[in-house]
C-alpha positions in Angstrom: 112.9 23.2 102.2 111.3 23.5 106.1 107.7 24.0 106.0 107.8 26.0 109.5 106.8 29.3 110.3 109.5 32.0 111.0 107.8 34.3 113.4 110.2 37.9 114.0 109.0 40.6 116.5 111.2 42.3 119.1 107.5 42.3 121.5 107.9 38.9 123.5 103.9 38.5 124.0 103.2 38.9 120.0 105.8 36.0 119.5 104.3 34.0 122.1 100.7 34.5 121.0 101.3 33.6 117.6 103.4 30.7 118.4 100.8 29.1 120.8 98.0 30.1 117.8 100.1 28.1 115.4 101.1 25.3 117.0 97.4 25.0 117.8 96.5 24.7 114.0 99.5 22.3 113.9 101.7 24.4 112.1 105.5 23.9 113.2 106.6 27.6 114.2 110.2 29.2 115.0 110.4 32.5 116.9 113.0 35.1 116.6 113.6 38.2 118.4 115.3 40.3 115.6 115.7 40.1 111.8 119.3 39.9 111.5 119.4 36.5 113.7 116.5 35.2 111.0 119.0 35.9 108.2 121.8 34.5 109.8 119.5 31.4 110.1 118.4 31.6 106.8 122.3 31.0 105.6 121.5 27.3 106.7 117.6 26.5 106.5 114.6 28.0 104.7 111.1 28.7 106.2 107.6 28.2 104.4 106.7 31.6 105.5 107.4 34.7 107.8 105.6 36.5 109.6 107.9 40.0 110.6 107.5 43.3 112.8 108.0 46.2 110.5 109.7 48.1 113.3 112.5 46.4 115.3 115.7 47.4 116.8 118.6 46.6 114.3 117.2 45.7 111.0 113.8 46.6 110.4 111.0 44.9 108.7 111.8 46.6 105.3 115.2 46.2 105.2 114.7 42.5 106.1 111.8 42.0 103.3 114.2 43.5 100.5 117.0 40.9 101.7 114.8 38.0 101.8 113.4 39.1 98.2 117.1 39.2 97.0 117.8 35.7 98.3 114.3 33.9 98.0 111.9 35.6 95.7 109.1 33.4 96.2 109.1 33.4 99.6 106.0 34.8 101.3 106.8 36.9 104.0 103.8 38.6 106.1 104.5 42.3 107.6 102.3 42.9 111.0 102.9 46.7 111.7 101.2 49.2 114.8 101.6 51.9 112.5 98.8 50.9 110.0 99.3 53.7 107.4 99.1 54.0 103.5 103.0 54.9 103.5 103.4 51.2 105.4 101.2 49.6 103.7 102.7 50.9 100.3 105.7 50.3 101.6 105.1 46.6 102.6 103.9 45.9 99.2 106.5 47.7 96.9 109.1 45.3 98.8 106.8 42.3 97.9 105.4 41.6 100.9 102.4 38.7 100.5 100.1 40.3 102.8 100.3 42.7 106.1 98.2 43.0 109.3 97.5 46.0 111.4 97.9 45.5 115.2 96.0 44.5 117.0 95.5 41.6 115.0 92.7 38.7 114.7 94.7 35.9 115.6 92.5 33.5 113.7 92.8 35.9 110.8 96.5 35.6 111.1 96.5 32.1 111.5 94.5 32.0 108.0 96.6 33.6 106.3 99.9 31.8 107.3 98.1 29.1 106.0 97.3 30.5 102.9 100.7 31.3 102.4 101.9 27.9 102.8 100.1 26.7 99.8 101.4 26.5 96.6 99.0 29.2 95.1 99.8 31.4 97.7 103.4 31.4 96.7 102.4 32.4 93.3 100.6 34.7 94.6 103.3 36.3 96.4 105.0 37.0 93.0 102.1 38.7 91.9 101.4 40.8 95.0 103.0 44.4 94.2 103.7 47.6 95.3 103.4 51.1 94.6 106.5 54.0 95.8 105.7 56.6 98.6 104.9 59.6 96.6 101.7 61.5 98.6 98.6 60.1 97.6 96.8 62.6 99.8 94.8 59.4 101.1 94.8 59.4 104.7 93.9 57.1 107.1 94.8 53.7 109.2 91.2 52.3 109.5 90.8 48.5 108.5 88.2 49.9 105.9 90.9 52.0 104.8 93.7 49.0 104.9 91.4 47.2 102.1 91.8 50.1 99.8 95.5 50.3 100.1 95.9 46.4 99.9 93.6 47.0 96.6 95.6 49.4 95.3 99.0 47.8 95.6 97.6 44.3 94.1 96.7 46.5 91.4 100.0 48.6 90.3 101.4 45.8 87.7 97.8 45.9 86.1 96.3 48.3 83.1 92.8 46.5 84.4 89.4 48.5 84.2 88.6 49.3 87.9 85.1 50.5 89.1 85.4 53.0 91.9 82.1 52.9 94.3 81.9 55.4 97.2 79.2 57.9 98.5 79.7 61.9 96.8 82.9 63.2 98.7 84.2 59.9 99.6 87.8 60.3 97.7 86.7 58.4 94.4 89.4 60.4 92.3 91.7 60.5 94.7 92.0 56.5 94.6 91.8 56.7 90.7 94.5 59.1 90.8 96.5 56.9 93.2 95.7 53.6 90.8 97.3 55.5 87.7 100.3 56.7 89.7 101.0 53.2 90.9 100.4 51.8 87.4 102.7 50.7 84.6 100.6 53.9 82.7 102.4 56.2 85.3 104.3 58.1 82.2 100.9 58.5 80.3 98.3 61.2 81.0 95.8 61.1 84.0 92.3 62.6 82.1 89.1 63.2 84.3 85.7 63.7 83.0 82.8 64.1 84.8 79.6 63.0 82.9 77.7 64.4 85.0 78.3 67.6 84.5 78.1 67.7 80.9 75.2 68.4 78.8 74.2 65.1 77.3 74.3 66.6 73.9 78.0 67.3 74.9 78.8 64.9 76.0 79.8 62.1 72.8 82.1 65.2 71.8 84.0 65.7 74.8 84.4 62.0 75.0 85.6 61.3 71.0 86.2 64.3 69.6 85.3 65.8 66.6 85.9 66.3 63.1 85.5 70.1 61.3 82.3 71.2 60.4 80.9 67.7 62.3 78.1 70.2 63.9 77.1 74.0 64.0 79.7 75.7 65.9 83.0 72.9 64.8 85.1 75.3 63.3 88.0 73.4 63.6 88.7 69.3 64.7 89.0 68.2 68.4 90.6 66.1 70.0 88.1 64.3 72.9 89.4 62.8 76.0 89.8 59.1 74.9 92.7 60.9 72.5 94.0 62.9 75.1 94.8 60.1 77.9 96.2 57.9 74.7 98.9 55.9 77.0 97.4 56.4 80.2 94.1 56.6 82.0 90.6 58.3 81.7 88.8 58.3 84.9 85.1 58.4 84.1 83.6 60.1 87.2 80.0 59.6 87.6 79.8 57.1 85.5 76.1 56.2 86.4 74.9 59.2 84.9 75.8 58.6 81.5 72.9 58.7 78.7 72.0 55.9 77.2 73.3 56.2 73.7 76.6 57.5 75.1 76.7 53.8 77.1 76.2 51.9 73.7 79.0 54.5 72.7 81.4 53.2 75.6 80.5 49.6 75.0 81.5 49.7 71.6 85.3 50.9 72.4 85.8 48.7 75.6 84.8 45.7 72.6 86.6 47.2 69.7 89.1 49.2 71.1 88.3 51.5 68.9 85.9 54.5 68.1 85.7 57.6 66.0 85.5 61.2 66.3 81.9 62.5 65.6 81.8 63.4 61.8 85.0 61.1 61.1 85.4 58.1 59.7 88.8 56.9 60.5 88.6 54.4 63.2 91.1 55.4 66.3 92.7 53.1 68.6 91.7 53.3 72.2 94.9 53.1 74.2 93.7 53.6 77.6 92.7 52.4 80.5 89.4 52.7 81.8 88.6 53.8 85.6 84.8 54.3 86.6 83.3 56.1 89.4 79.7 56.5 90.8 78.1 57.1 94.1 74.6 55.5 92.4 73.6 51.2 92.7 74.9 50.4 89.7 72.9 46.8 90.0 69.6 48.9 90.8 70.1 50.5 87.7 70.4 47.4 85.5 67.5 45.9 87.2 65.8 48.9 86.1 66.9 49.6 82.5 68.5 52.9 83.0 72.3 51.3 83.0 73.5 48.6 80.0 74.3 45.5 81.9 76.8 44.8 79.3 78.5 47.8 80.1 78.2 47.1 83.9 80.0 43.7 83.6 82.8 45.6 81.2 83.7 48.2 83.5 83.1 46.1 86.8 86.3 43.6 85.9 87.3 45.3 89.5 85.4 47.2 91.5 86.9 48.9 95.3 84.6 50.2 97.6 85.5 53.7 99.2 84.1 53.6 102.6 82.4 56.8 103.6 83.6 58.8 106.8 81.0 57.5 109.2 82.6 53.9 108.6 85.7 55.1 109.4 85.4 57.8 112.4 89.0 56.7 114.0 90.5 58.6 110.7 88.4 61.6 111.3 90.9 63.5 113.8 93.8 62.8 111.5 92.1 64.2 108.6 90.8 67.2 110.4 94.8 68.1 111.3 95.9 67.9 108.1 93.2 69.5 106.5 93.7 72.3 109.1 97.2 72.8 108.5 96.7 72.6 104.7 93.9 75.6 105.1 96.1 77.3 107.4 99.4 77.2 104.6 96.7 78.0 101.7 95.2 81.3 103.5 98.6 82.3 105.0 97.1 82.3 108.3 98.1 80.7 111.6 96.8 76.9 112.1 94.1 75.8 114.3 94.1 73.5 117.0 91.1 71.6 117.8 90.4 70.9 121.7 89.4 67.3 122.7 86.0 68.2 123.1 85.9 69.8 119.2 87.8 66.6 117.9 85.2 64.3 119.9 82.3 65.9 118.2 83.8 65.8 114.8 84.5 62.5 115.0 81.2 61.5 116.3 79.3 63.0 113.4 77.9 61.8 110.5 79.2 63.6 107.7 76.9 63.4 104.9 79.2 64.8 101.9 82.0 63.1 103.7 86.1 64.1 103.4 84.9 66.7 100.9 82.6 68.1 103.6 85.2 67.5 106.5 87.9 69.5 104.4 85.5 72.4 103.7 84.4 72.4 107.5 88.1 72.8 108.6 88.9 75.8 105.9 85.5 77.3 107.6 87.2 76.7 111.3 90.6 78.1 109.9 88.4 81.5 108.9 86.3 81.3 111.6 87.4 80.1 114.7 88.3 83.5 116.8 91.4 81.8 118.4 93.8 79.5 117.8 92.4 76.8 119.6 89.1 75.1 118.8 86.4 74.9 121.1 83.1 72.9 120.8 81.3 76.2 120.5 83.7 77.5 117.5 82.3 74.3 115.3 80.4 75.2 112.1 76.6 75.6 113.0 75.8 72.1 111.6 78.1 70.3 113.6 76.2 71.7 116.8 73.3 70.8 118.6 70.3 72.9 117.4 70.1 74.3 121.3 73.7 75.3 121.1 73.3 77.2 118.3 70.1 78.9 119.1 71.6 80.0 122.9 71.6 79.2 125.9 68.9 82.1 126.8 66.3 80.4 124.3 63.6 78.8 126.4 62.8 76.1 123.6 59.1 76.0 125.2 57.7 76.4 122.0 58.5 76.6 118.4 55.4 79.1 117.4 55.8 81.6 120.7 55.8 85.2 120.0 59.0 86.4 120.4 60.1 89.3 123.0 60.6 92.7 121.2 63.7 93.0 119.6 64.1 89.3 118.4 63.3 87.6 115.4 61.6 84.5 115.3 64.0 81.6 113.7 63.2 78.6 111.7 66.8 77.5 111.2 70.4 77.6 112.4 72.0 80.0 109.5 69.3 82.6 110.1 69.7 82.8 113.6 73.9 83.3 112.8 72.8 85.7 110.8 71.0 87.9 112.7 73.5 87.5 115.3 76.4 89.0 112.6 73.9 91.9 112.0 72.7 92.6 114.9 76.8 93.1 116.5 77.4 94.8 113.6 74.7 97.3 114.5 75.6 97.5 117.9 79.2 98.5 116.6 77.2 101.6 114.6 78.2 100.1 110.7 76.3 101.4 108.3 75.1 100.4 104.5 74.8 96.7 106.2 73.2 95.2 103.3 76.0 96.2 100.8 78.4 94.6 103.5 76.8 91.4 104.2 75.0 90.5 100.5 78.5 89.6 98.8 79.6 87.5 101.3 75.5 85.9 101.2 76.0 85.1 97.1 79.2 84.3 97.6 78.4 81.1 99.6 75.3 80.3 97.2 77.5 80.5 94.2 80.1 78.3 95.6 77.5 75.7 97.1 76.1 75.8 93.7 79.5 75.7 91.7 79.9 72.3 94.1 76.7 70.4 93.5 77.6 71.2 90.1 80.8 70.0 90.2 82.3 73.5 88.7 80.1 73.9 85.6 78.7 77.6 85.6 75.9 76.8 83.5 74.2 73.9 85.7 75.2 76.2 88.9 73.3 79.2 87.4 70.3 77.1 86.6 70.3 75.9 90.3 70.7 79.1 91.7 67.7 80.5 89.0 70.5 82.9 87.1 71.1 83.4 83.4 74.5 82.6 82.3 75.7 86.3 81.8 74.7 86.8 85.4 76.8 84.0 86.9 79.9 85.1 84.9 79.1 88.5 86.1 79.2 87.7 89.7 81.9 85.8 89.8 84.4 88.7 88.5 82.6 90.9 91.0 82.8 88.3 94.1 86.4 87.6 93.0 85.6 84.0 92.2 86.9 83.9 89.0 
């Protein structure tokens, strides 16, 4: 066996840089301009590791990787690519790649990775690296932070180990959970999700573990819980940080013993599920303050994946926005909108406290509200614009407490200004019964916001709005929101 590293890339500058860096690290190196030459040479000798470009004339990197897997399945191959999206990362790991690097890469990182690949431990790890197939996961992004997420999904694809998914609200934790299930040995089983924060504490035990007939008032028949529904597959426990203490104890017992009981039941049931848990909270802080069990935390946190907030992956925002605008146009049956460079730059620069979910909602707003196919800066949702842009060029802004001119309305928030402008425009056009026309839209927006905040739980949404349960059901029917 030759311990040299083979570098395969049609770009001579990449070959030169890697050659010099590896030689400086006293690692023998040999370069090839295409994969066909390397395969022919591999018939006579074998390298210690390979660094190969993904897209090259002739035999591409993935086809080359498949050839190596057939001939020398333990040979570590590092794929480098300028197209560092989920599909390419998935394909590289699926083909058995030891690792992949996105161009432009840090040369010291590349040398360190090659050194690790040359070790016996690295070659053994290469056998354990796995990928997942190319089915669309709707996870979009090429930023370095997202590449770490792709790598984690790939490495876990042959495992049924418990995973804790960490990230802010709206960052895409459930998408990652679904991807982990879809690319796991349990893919043929069900994926069952439950938001533990959206279900009242007194009902959560029955939701998770099911109940027997007569277990409590209203239990007129036996019912399977989410653990039984997920048998053979994956159970996703979202917002695990909000789980009540009593339920934490029961969940710990399930994870420890592998069995559980229905509420009111006496026969143990085997828990044949993989647990994926997620939270936007700092669980370690909750452990310290005693609101979350430390032993449960360690049971769940076997492997953790951190989902970066959108502000830490700004380079992904334009691509995400284009995707969401296209999807919104398709779902609404309207012409798709295109962002101007100024509008796109503003969206990329904004903080997005609601993360990807907020970006998607903004794209739906733009699809409905923007007046033309090309979206200018002034067409963006008001929260994305500077206050002076929303208030208008005629606002002198000399004093917030100044007395308004006749016919003007004192404004303390952007949404009030927009409402005033809409009402004024309709009155100018001669509209009558203005309250009847605008009030349903106002209620619809508030109701949707409350439903989003309560993760679709109607009773909680009603409480947030100050409505009764019957009121919210009636409003949803009348507003066409069933």
